[in-house]
Structure formats: structure tokens, C-alpha cells
C-alpha positions in Angstrom: 0.0 0.0 0.0 2.9 2.4 0.8 4.0 2.4 -2.9 0.6 2.8 -4.3 -0.8 6.1 -5.7 -3.6 7.2 -3.3 -6.5 8.6 -5.4 -9.4 10.4 -3.7 -12.5 9.9 -5.8 -15.8 11.8 -5.6 -17.8 8.6 -6.1 -21.1 10.3 -6.6 -20.2 12.9 -9.2 -21.2 12.7 -12.9 -23.7 10.7 -14.9 -24.4 7.1 -13.9 -22.3 7.3 -10.7 -21.3 5.4 -8.6 -21.7 2.5 -11.1 -19.4 3.9 -13.7 -16.9 4.8 -11.0 -16.7 1.3 -9.7 -16.7 -0.2 -13.2 -13.9 2.2 -14.2 -11.8 1.1 -11.2 -12.4 -2.5 -12.2 -11.2 -1.8 -15.7 -8.1 0.1 -14.5 -7.1 -2.8 -12.2 -6.9 -5.1 -15.1 -3.9 -3.2 -16.4 -2.4 -1.8 -13.2 -2.6 -2.4 -9.5 -0.5 0.6 -8.6 -3.4 2.6 -7.2 -5.4 2.6 -4.0 -8.8 4.3 -4.1 -10.5 6.4 -1.4 -14.2 6.5 -2.3 -16.1 9.4 -0.9 -19.9 9.0 -1.1 -23.0 7.3 0.4 -21.4 4.5 2.5 -24.3 2.0 2.4 -24.8 2.4 -1.3 -21.1 1.9 -2.1 -20.7 -1.0 0.2 -23.6 -2.9 -1.4 -22.2 -2.3 -4.8 -18.7 -3.3 -3.9 -20.0 -6.5 -2.4 -20.8 -7.5 -6.0 -17.3 -6.6 -7.1 -15.2 -8.3 -4.5 -12.1 -8.2 -6.7 -11.8 -4.5 -6.2 -12.7 -4.3 -2.5 -9.0 -4.8 -1.3 -8.1 -1.7 -3.4 -10.8 0.6 -2.0 -11.7 2.3 1.2 -15.1 4.0 1.6 -15.4 7.3 3.4 -19.0 8.3 4.1 -20.2 11.6 2.6 -23.8 12.4 3.3 -24.4 14.9 0.6 -23.9 15.2 -3.2 -23.4 18.2 -5.4 -25.7 17.8 -8.4 -24.5 18.5 -12.0 -27.2 21.2 -12.6 -26.4 23.2 -9.5 -24.6 26.5 -9.9 -20.9 26.4 -8.9 -21.3 28.7 -5.9 -24.4 27.1 -4.5 -22.9 23.6 -5.0 -19.7 24.7 -3.3 -21.6 26.3 -0.4 -24.0 23.3 -0.1 -22.1 21.4 2.6 -18.7 20.4 3.7 -20.2 16.9 4.0 -20.4 16.5 0.2 -18.5 13.8 -1.6 -16.7 16.3 -3.7 -15.6 18.6 -0.8 -14.3 15.6 1.2 -12.3 14.2 -1.7 -10.5 17.5 -2.3 -10.1 18.1 1.5 -8.3 14.8 1.8 -5.7 16.1 -0.7 -5.3 19.3 1.4 -4.7 17.2 4.5 -2.2 15.1 2.6 -4.1 12.0 3.2 -4.2 11.3 -0.6 -1.9 12.1 -3.5 -4.5 13.3 -6.0 -8.3 14.0 -6.3 -10.5 12.9 -9.1 -14.2 13.9 -9.9 -16.6 13.5 -12.8 -19.0 15.9 -11.1 -19.9 19.6 -11.4 -16.9 21.4 -13.0 -17.7 24.8 -11.6 -18.2 23.5 -8.1 -15.0 21.5 -8.3 -13.1 24.5 -9.3 -14.5 26.7 -6.5 -13.9 24.0 -3.8 -10.4 23.4 -5.1 -9.6 27.1 -4.9 -11.0 27.4 -1.4 -9.1 24.4 -0.1 -5.9 24.4 -2.1 -3.5 27.3 -2.8 -2.6 28.4 -6.3 1.0 28.4 -7.5 2.8 31.7 -6.8 2.1 34.3 -9.5 -1.0 32.5 -10.9 -4.4 34.2 -10.5 -6.7 31.4 -11.8 -6.3 27.7 -12.4 -7.1 26.4 -15.9 -8.5 23.1 -17.0 -5.8 21.6 -19.3 -5.7 18.4 -21.2 -3.7 16.6 -23.9 -5.3 16.8 -27.3 -4.3 14.4 -30.2 -2.8 15.9 -33.4 -1.2 14.7 -36.6 2.3 14.2 -35.0 1.7 13.5 -31.3 -0.2 15.5 -28.7 -0.6 19.1 -27.8 -2.0 20.8 -24.7 -5.2 22.9 -24.8 -6.3 25.2 -22.0 -8.7 26.4 -20.6 -11.3 23.8 -21.3 -14.1 25.1 -19.2 -12.9 26.3 -15.8 -13.0 30.0 -16.5 -15.8 31.2 -18.7 -14.6 34.8 -18.7 -10.8 35.7 -18.8 -8.7 38.8 -19.0 -5.3 39.2 -20.5 -3.6 38.3 -17.2 -5.5 35.0 -17.1 -4.7 34.1 -20.7 -1.0 35.1 -20.2 -0.9 32.9 -17.1 -2.5 30.0 -19.1 0.3 30.4 -21.8 3.0 30.2 -19.1 1.3 27.2 -17.3 0.7 25.4 -20.6 4.3 25.8 -21.6 5.5 24.6 -18.1 3.2 21.5 -18.4 4.5 20.8 -21.9 8.1 21.1 -20.8 7.3 18.8 -17.8 5.9 16.1 -20.2 8.3 16.6 -23.1 11.4 18.0 -21.5 13.6 18.3 -24.6 11.4 20.7 -26.4 10.7 24.4 -26.3 6.9 24.6 -26.8 5.3 26.6 -29.6 2.3 28.5 -28.2 -0.7 30.2 -30.0 -3.9 31.9 -29.0 -7.1 30.4 -30.4 -8.8 33.1 -32.5 -11.2 33.6 -35.5 -8.3 34.5 -37.8 -4.5 34.8 -38.0 -4.2 38.5 -38.6 -3.2 40.7 -35.6 -6.2 43.0 -36.0 -8.7 40.1 -35.6 -10.3 39.0 -32.3 -11.6 40.8 -29.2 -9.7 43.4 -27.1 -8.6 40.8 -24.5 -7.1 38.6 -27.2 -5.3 41.6 -28.8 -3.9 42.7 -25.5 -2.7 39.1 -24.7 -1.2 38.9 -28.2 0.8 42.1 -27.6 2.0 41.0 -24.1 3.2 37.6 -25.3 4.8 39.2 -28.5 6.7 41.9 -26.5 7.9 39.5 -23.8 10.6 37.4 -25.4 10.2 34.3 -23.2 12.9 31.6 -23.1 10.3 29.2 -21.9 8.2 29.1 -25.1 8.0 30.3 -28.6 5.0 32.5 -29.2 3.5 31.9 -32.7 0.6 34.3 -32.7 -2.9 33.1 -33.4 -4.3 29.7 -34.5 -7.7 28.9 -35.9 -9.9 26.0 -34.7 -9.5 24.0 -37.8 -5.7 23.8 -37.3 -5.5 22.7 -33.7 -4.8 19.1 -34.8 -2.2 19.9 -37.4 0.6 19.4 -35.0 2.3 22.7 -35.7 1.5 24.2 -32.3 2.2 22.5 -28.9 0.1 24.7 -26.6 -3.2 26.2 -27.6 -4.5 29.0 -25.2 -8.1 30.2 -24.9 -10.8 31.1 -22.4 -12.9 28.4 -20.8 -16.0 29.3 -22.8 -14.4 28.9 -26.2 -12.2 26.0 -25.1 -15.1 23.9 -23.8 -17.1 24.5 -27.0 -14.1 23.5 -29.1 -13.6 20.3 -27.0 -17.2 19.2 -27.2 -17.4 19.9 -30.9 -14.3 17.8 -31.5 -15.7 15.0 -29.3 -19.0 15.1 -31.1 -17.3 15.1 -34.5 -15.2 12.1 -33.6 -18.2 10.2 -32.3 -20.2 11.1 -35.5 -17.3 9.8 -37.7 -17.0 6.6 -35.7 -20.7 5.9 -35.8 -21.1 6.6 -39.5 -17.9 5.1 -40.9 -19.1 1.5 -40.1 -22.4 2.2 -41.8 -20.7 3.4 -45.0 -18.6 0.3 -45.5 -19.7 -3.1 -46.7 -18.6 -6.4 -45.2 -16.0 -7.0 -47.9 -14.2 -3.7 -47.4 -14.4 -3.9 -43.6 -12.8 -7.4 -43.7 -9.7 -6.2 -45.6 -9.3 -2.9 -43.7 -10.2 -4.1 -40.2 -6.8 -3.3 -38.6 -6.6 0.1 -40.2 -10.2 0.9 -39.2 -9.5 -0.2 -35.6 -6.5 2.0 -35.3 -8.4 4.9 -36.8 -11.4 4.4 -34.4 -9.1 4.1 -31.4 -7.3 7.4 -32.2 -10.7 9.1 -32.5 -12.1 7.7 -29.3 -12.7 10.7 -26.9 -12.6 8.3 -23.9 -8.9 7.7 -24.5 -8.2 11.4 -23.7 -10.5 11.7 -20.7 -9.0 13.4 -17.6 -8.0 17.1 -17.5 -5.9 18.7 -14.7 -6.7 21.9 -12.9 -3.4 23.6 -13.8 -2.2 26.2 -11.4 -3.0 24.6 -8.0 -0.3 23.4 -5.6 -1.9 20.0 -5.5 -3.3 17.9 -8.4 -7.1 17.8 -9.0 -8.3 16.0 -12.1 -11.7 16.5 -13.8 -13.2 13.5 -15.7 -15.9 14.2 -18.3 -19.2 14.0 -16.5 -20.9 12.1 -19.4 -18.1 9.6 -20.0 -18.5 5.9 -19.4 -16.5 3.4 -17.3 -13.8 3.1 -20.0 -13.4 6.8 -20.1 -13.2 7.0 -16.3 -10.6 4.2 -16.3 -8.5 6.4 -18.6 -8.8 9.3 -16.1 -7.5 7.0 -13.4 -4.5 6.3 -15.6 -4.0 10.1 -16.0 -4.0 10.4 -12.2 -1.4 7.7 -11.8 0.9 9.3 -14.4 0.6 12.8 -12.8 1.6 11.6 -9.3 4.3 9.2 -10.6 5.9 11.9 -12.7 5.8 14.5 -9.8 4.1 16.8 -12.3 3.1 19.6 -9.9 6.8 19.9 -8.7 8.0 19.9 -12.3 5.5 22.5 -13.4 6.5 24.8 -10.5 10.2 24.3 -11.6 9.5 25.1 -15.2 7.0 28.0 -14.6 8.2 31.4 -15.7 5.3 34.0 -15.5 4.9 37.1 -17.6 4.0 40.5 -16.0 0.7 41.3 -17.7 
């Protein structure tokens, strides 16, 4: 147990919970037994369900949480609801250093508020951002913010650029990341005032930590030419869900478009293509900017997607990612 990654899970958050949570744990244990799970939620309910999954019981401990933050609650009312909620207790365990990382598929806004109340931000950072790896033509890039901050100013976007570059350098240490701002065009005069101000700040500050490439349009995020794409949470969340919806549409309709003969001869290629497009493989985004790691799973994902977010948690802790980000972080005065 001492060598295992201790993951605090909000077992009641997200659609079809706690069933998908327990199923996700079961799936993850088939590939790795490096984790131990602290499940925060309704004790009687969780105990009854784990009785049917005895193979996972020795990897789990249940901590009773009487209340639950619902997905449709406002972030502030959800965070104020009770310190007895499963989400609050899961994050609080991280603050008390009882666990290594916290994971929730619940209300994103409430998770952000609770995390900011209980956990400190990294020095120089005003707001955490939801950051995740995004597949592209060559490898992976980082996109942030994906929904934590609906409204941002130039200071926030500048911080996101700095944090995104630090995260990229932490994951791919031999590279200086190329950064761009997501916009409606490539020309300097396009975009709103906040984007223009952020553009000028990043252009004028010749940072050694990253190479600022200006603007990028949404249809080029996956080209692989940019390593870190920076945007506000409103735009980033729409871009993410549009990409996920498009990938699902292609997956569902590709099979219908092929006859049995063509599918037989192209099975392996189709399988690789489908796997690369599967949004569940990229589930799990970190609240970047906090001094302790909190990971957000997509609320609508299934057990397979949740298992992937568990894998993300393991990698974050094993790689000492927060410490590396703090080491690589160079902020810009906005």
C-alpha cells in the first residue's frame, strides 16, 4: 500500500455514478494495480455495490459523505452546499495530505470553487485552468482552458500560456513549446480586445520558456504545428465538445458506410483509426495552477473513459508533475 498512488475519488459525481466509477476502477485494475482508491460517497450504497465486485474491494476504502453536489447546481451554491459532500471531502483529503490526487466527474464549476478554497494556487497564478492533452497529426498538444473560467482577462490568458508551456516542458522536457492563441483568424487585427492585449503582451515578452507563434484557428488545432493552444474556458469547452461530437459522428457513420467485404480487408486500419478518434482515451483534465493535483473527468463519460482518467492520475503523481510545473514555470507580467 505504501508504494501505491492514493487517489481520492468523488464517487457520486457525474452521470451514472457510482456505477461507472466502480466499473472504471475494475477496468483500470486489469492493467495496473498501482493505485489505491479512497471513495467518498454514500457509504451504504457503495458497500452494497462493492459486495458484487469483491475483486476491487481490497483496493478501495469507503469514506461516508452524506451529501452530493448535483450536476445542474450553480458552482457557488454547489460549493456552499455542505462540507459533507463527496466532492468537498475528496478535495479536502488532498489538502490534509491523506491522498496524492483528487478525481471527480462531477460539477466542473463547483469542483473549481472547492479546489480554490481548499488548495492554494502556484505563486504568480491568478486562476487555475483546465488543461488536457489533445491528439494531433504528429503526437499530442495541450489545450487550455477547457471550461474552468468562462470569462478571462489578458492576465489570465497570459498565465495560461505560461502554465501550458510549463506543463508541456514537464511532459516533453527536450522541447521548447510553440504557443498560440485560439482566434477567429490569423491577422493581428482580428479578435476581441482581450485577445489583442494578450497577443501584444506575449509578443513583446521574449520568453525563453516558449516560442509564441501568434494566433491559431480552430481547424488547425490538430495539425501538430502548435504545442500549446490557449483560450478562455467558454471557447475551449465548445471546441472540446465539438471535437468530441465530430469524432463520435465519424465513428458511428464510418461503419455504416462500408460493406462487409471492405471492412474485412481494412479491419486493422479501421480499428487504429477508431481508437485514435475515441474521446474516452483522452479523458481526464488537470486543474493547472493549483499546488496539489485535481483531475476532472468528463461527466458524461462511461466506465472506460473513467478508467483512462484514473490512468492520468497515476501518471501525474508518478511523474511529480506539480513539482516539475513549478520548476518550469516562468510567468509574464501582464
